[in-house]
C-alpha positions in Angstrom: 0.0 0.0 0.0 1.3 3.5 -0.9 1.9 6.1 1.7 -1.1 8.1 0.6 -3.2 5.0 1.0 -1.8 4.4 4.5 -2.6 8.0 5.4 -6.2 7.8 4.0 -6.8 4.5 5.9 -5.6 6.1 9.2 -7.6 9.3 8.7 -10.7 7.1 8.0 -10.1 5.0 11.1 -9.6 8.2 13.3 -12.8 9.7 11.8 -14.8 6.6 12.7 -13.3 6.6 16.2 -14.4 10.3 16.7 -18.0 9.4 15.4 -18.2 6.4 17.7 -17.0 8.3 20.7 -19.5 11.1 20.0 -22.4 8.6 19.8 -21.4 7.0 23.1 -20.5 10.2 25.0 -23.4 12.5 23.9 -25.9 11.7 26.6 -23.4 11.1 29.5 -22.0 14.5 28.8 -25.4 16.0 28.6 -26.1 14.7 32.1 -22.8 16.2 33.3 -23.7 19.5 31.7 -27.0 19.4 33.6 -25.3 18.6 36.9 -22.9 21.6 36.1 -26.0 23.9 35.7 -27.5 22.7 39.0 -24.3 23.0 41.0 -23.5 26.3 39.4 -26.9 27.7 40.2 -26.6 26.6 43.8 -23.2 28.2 44.1 -24.4 31.5 42.5 -27.8 31.9 44.3 -26.8 30.8 47.8 -24.5 33.4 49.3 -24.8 32.0 52.9 -23.4 28.6 52.0 -20.6 27.5 54.4 -17.0 27.5 53.2 -16.8 23.7 53.2 -19.8 23.2 51.0 -18.8 26.1 48.7 -15.4 24.4 48.2 -17.0 21.1 47.4 -19.1 22.7 44.8 -16.2 24.4 43.3 -14.4 21.2 43.2 -17.3 19.4 41.4 -17.4 22.3 38.9 -13.7 22.1 38.2 -13.8 18.3 37.7 -16.6 18.7 35.1 -14.8 21.5 33.4 -11.6 19.4 33.1 -13.6 16.5 31.7 -15.1 18.8 29.1 -11.8 20.2 28.1 -10.3 16.7 27.8 -13.2 15.5 25.7 -12.9 18.3 23.2 -9.0 18.2 23.0 -9.2 14.4 22.6 -11.7 14.5 19.6 -9.8 17.4 18.0 -6.5 15.4 18.2 -8.2 12.2 16.6 -10.0 14.3 13.9 -8.2 14.0 10.6 -9.4 17.5 9.6 -8.7 19.7 12.6 -10.1 23.0 11.1 -13.3 21.4 9.8 -13.8 19.8 13.3 -13.5 23.2 15.0 -16.0 24.9 12.6 -18.5 22.0 13.0 -18.3 22.0 16.8 -18.4 25.6 17.9 -20.8 24.7 20.7 -18.3 22.1 22.1 -15.5 24.7 21.9 -17.6 27.1 23.9 -18.4 24.3 26.4 -14.7 23.6 26.8 -14.0 27.2 27.4 -17.1 27.7 29.6 -18.9 24.5 30.5 -22.2 26.4 31.2 -22.8 26.3 27.4 -22.7 22.5 27.4 -26.4 22.1 27.5 -26.8 23.8 24.2 -25.3 20.7 22.6 -28.6 19.0 23.5 -30.2 21.0 20.6 -28.2 18.9 18.2 -30.0 15.7 19.3 -33.2 17.0 17.7 -31.7 15.9 14.4 -32.3 12.3 15.4 -36.1 12.9 15.5 -37.4 11.7 12.1 -39.6 14.8 11.5 -36.7 17.1 12.1 -34.6 15.2 9.6 -36.9 16.1 6.7 -35.9 18.8 4.3 -39.4 20.3 3.5 -40.4 23.8 4.5 -42.5 22.7 7.4 -39.8 20.5 9.0 -37.2 23.2 8.6 -39.4 25.8 10.3 -40.3 23.5 13.1 -36.6 22.8 13.6 -35.7 26.5 13.6 -38.5 27.4 16.0 -37.7 24.6 18.4 -34.0 25.4 18.4 -34.8 29.1 19.1 -37.2 28.4 21.9 -34.8 26.0 23.7 -31.9 28.4 23.2 -33.9 31.3 24.6 -34.9 29.3 27.7 -31.4 28.1 28.4 -29.8 31.4 27.6 -32.1 33.5 29.8 -31.6 31.1 32.7 -27.8 31.0 32.5 -27.5 34.7 32.1 -29.9 35.3 34.9 -28.0 33.1 37.3 -24.7 34.7 36.4 -25.9 38.3 36.7 -27.3 37.6 40.2 -23.8 36.5 41.3 -22.2 39.4 39.6 -24.4 42.1 41.0 -24.6 40.7 44.6 -23.2 43.2 47.0 -22.5 45.9 44.4 -23.3 49.5 45.3 -26.6 50.7 43.9 -27.5 47.2 42.6 -31.2 46.6 41.7 -31.0 43.0 40.6 -31.0 41.3 43.9 -32.4 37.8 43.3 -33.3 35.3 40.5 -36.8 36.6 40.1 -35.4 40.1 39.5 -32.7 38.7 37.1 -35.2 36.7 35.1 -37.5 39.7 34.7 -34.5 41.9 33.7 -33.3 39.3 31.2 -36.6 38.9 29.5 -37.1 42.7 29.2 -33.5 43.2 28.0 -33.7 40.4 25.4 -37.0 41.7 24.1 -35.2 45.0 23.6 -37.8 46.8 25.7 -35.5 48.1 28.4 -37.7 49.8 31.0 -34.7 50.9 33.0 -36.2 50.0 36.3 -33.5 47.3 36.8 -30.0 47.8 35.3 -26.7 46.1 36.0 -24.1 48.2 37.7 -21.1 45.9 37.5 -18.8 45.5 34.4 -19.7 41.8 34.0 -23.4 42.6 34.4 -23.3 45.2 31.6 -21.3 42.8 29.4 -24.1 40.2 29.9 -26.7 42.8 29.2 -25.0 43.6 25.8 -25.0 39.9 25.0 -28.7 39.7 25.8 -29.5 42.6 23.5 -27.6 41.2 20.6 -29.1 37.8 21.0 -32.6 39.4 21.2 -32.0 41.1 17.8 -31.0 37.7 16.3 -34.1 35.9 17.8 -36.4 38.6 16.4 -34.7 38.3 13.0 -35.1 34.5 12.9 -38.7 34.8 14.1 -39.5 37.3 11.4 -37.9 35.2 8.7 -39.6 32.1 9.8 -43.1 33.8 9.7 -42.4 35.3 6.2 -41.3 31.8 5.1 -44.5 30.3 6.4 -46.8 32.8 4.6 -44.8 32.4 1.3 -45.3 28.6 1.4 -49.0 29.1 2.3 -49.4 31.4 -0.7 -47.7 29.1 -3.0 -49.7 26.1 -1.9 -53.0 28.0 -2.6 -51.9 29.7 -5.8 -53.6 28.5 -9.0 -51.9 25.5 -10.6 -50.0 24.7 -7.4 -51.2 21.1 -7.2 -50.4 20.5 -10.9 -46.8 21.8 -10.3 -46.4 19.5 -7.3 -47.7 16.5 -9.2 -45.3 17.2 -12.0 -42.4 17.6 -9.6 -43.3 14.3 -8.0 -43.4 12.6 -11.4 -40.0 14.0 -12.3 -38.6 12.6 -9.2 -40.2 9.2 -9.6 -39.5 8.8 -13.2 -35.7 8.0 -13.1 -36.4 5.2 -10.5 -39.0 3.7 -12.8 -36.7 3.8 -15.8 -33.9 2.2 -13.7 -36.2 -0.7 -12.8 -37.1 -1.2 -16.5 -33.4 -1.2 -17.4 -32.7 -3.8 -14.9 
């Protein structure tokens, strides 16, 4: 076998190893990410926790973080095309840098549902809407928990608990901005900017989805739409029929 053939075989084997590991580790790592969210929430929301318990929580968070980093680095080293792997796994890179983003990988599991694997307009819209809703829920919660910890004890702080933070996060993401609650720390203001930008993106995705739905509805009810669909189906089915006759 030529050197090029040996390299191709090794790359293929490494690619299969990465895929096999991802199939095996997806749900265990998802459970770890949920544990991280729970532990992180307790640590951020309970300022009266004794030092021993707080140390134990930090230890758990650190161990999970190290596991996430090892997972990403290991898959990156095994991948035959490193740059393609990085581009295709941005969420995993964020999780390695900041494990609180790990639950967002669960959104990728929706692709295993048969309906979401279809490529027609309704399936694509449902996938986009589902992704957006789950992203909004996870994003609002993680930002709210973080801003509570960031604002606690700051002079002039108005975001004092999780309820305040959730209200502020929803108002900020909706780009309403009443101004009755505002972050006063640097980290809190950075989180506010992130919420504003994500709110603009969500509004844009929602608008595009609604417009796409109405366009499809208009095309379906337009004169001759059924004839065009029948012709399209015949053009798709015809090659398979001809192939059977040839055989």
